[in-house]
N, C-alpha and C positions, 0 to 999 in steps of 0.2 A: 196145938198144931195137929194137923191131920196125920194119923199114923200111917195110913196107906201111902200118902204122898211122901212122907218122910222116908219110908223104906225104898221107894223107887228112885229117889234122887241120889246122886253121888255126893261124896263128902264136900267137895268144893261148892257144888250147887247148894247144898244144905246150909253152909255157913256163909255164903256170899252175901245174900240180902234176905231180909224178912219183910213181910208187908209192913209198911209204916216206918221203915228205917232206911238210912242212907247206905250206899255201898261203901265198903272200907276204902280208905285212901290208898292210892298206889304209892309204894315206897320206891325211892331210887335204888339202884343196885348198890350193895355194900362193897366197898373196896378195901375195908380193913385199915383205913388210914394211909394206904399206899397210893402213890400217884398212879393215874390211869396209864395203861400201856400205850406206846406210840401207835398212832394210826398209820396205815399204809400210805396215806397221802403226805406224810411227813418223811418219806423215804429220801428226799433230797438232802436232809440233814446228815452230817457225818456220823457214823456209828462209833461211839466212844468205848464200846465194850471190848473190842479186840484191837491190838496194835496192827499197824499196817505191815505187810510182808517185808517191806524194805527196812523196817525198824527191828526186826528179829535177827539176832546173831546167827552166824553161819553154824556154830556148834548146836544151837537150839534147833535150827532147821535140819541138821544132820540127825539129831535125836528123833525129831518128829517123823522124818522119812524112815528111819530104822524101825520105829514103833509101828508105823503104818505097814511097812513091809512084813513085820512079824505077824500083825493081825491078819493080813491077807494070806500068808503062807499057812497059818495055823487055824484059820477060820474062827478067830476069837475077836469079836467086836469090842469086848471089854477084858483086856488081859489082867491077870492078878498082879499084885505088887511083886511077887516073886518073879513073874515073867518080865515085868518092867525092869527089875534089877538085873535079870539075865541079859536083856537088851543093852543095858548100860555097860555091863561087863564086856559084852561083845564089842562095844565101841571103844573099849580100852580104859574105862573108869576103874580105878583101884582106890581102895580106902587106905589112907596113910596111917 
């Protein structure tokens, strides 16, 4: 192989094809054995990941609202577990 030509080509160009050989076969993208993600055109199918709002208990909604209120007041998008416990105690939770 010509050393001058080898030095001027990029790595992908250098290994892609050589005179007298075929180009490497294209591989399909690896998914790791997992099913492919849903496509946007399948949006009409119901989302099974989250329960409907009507299916959530009033106490759970109260906790979610209290936690959202805490996050807004304190500027904390991800409160610590101690802060979550503080919100629970403010709602009246007590350990027996």
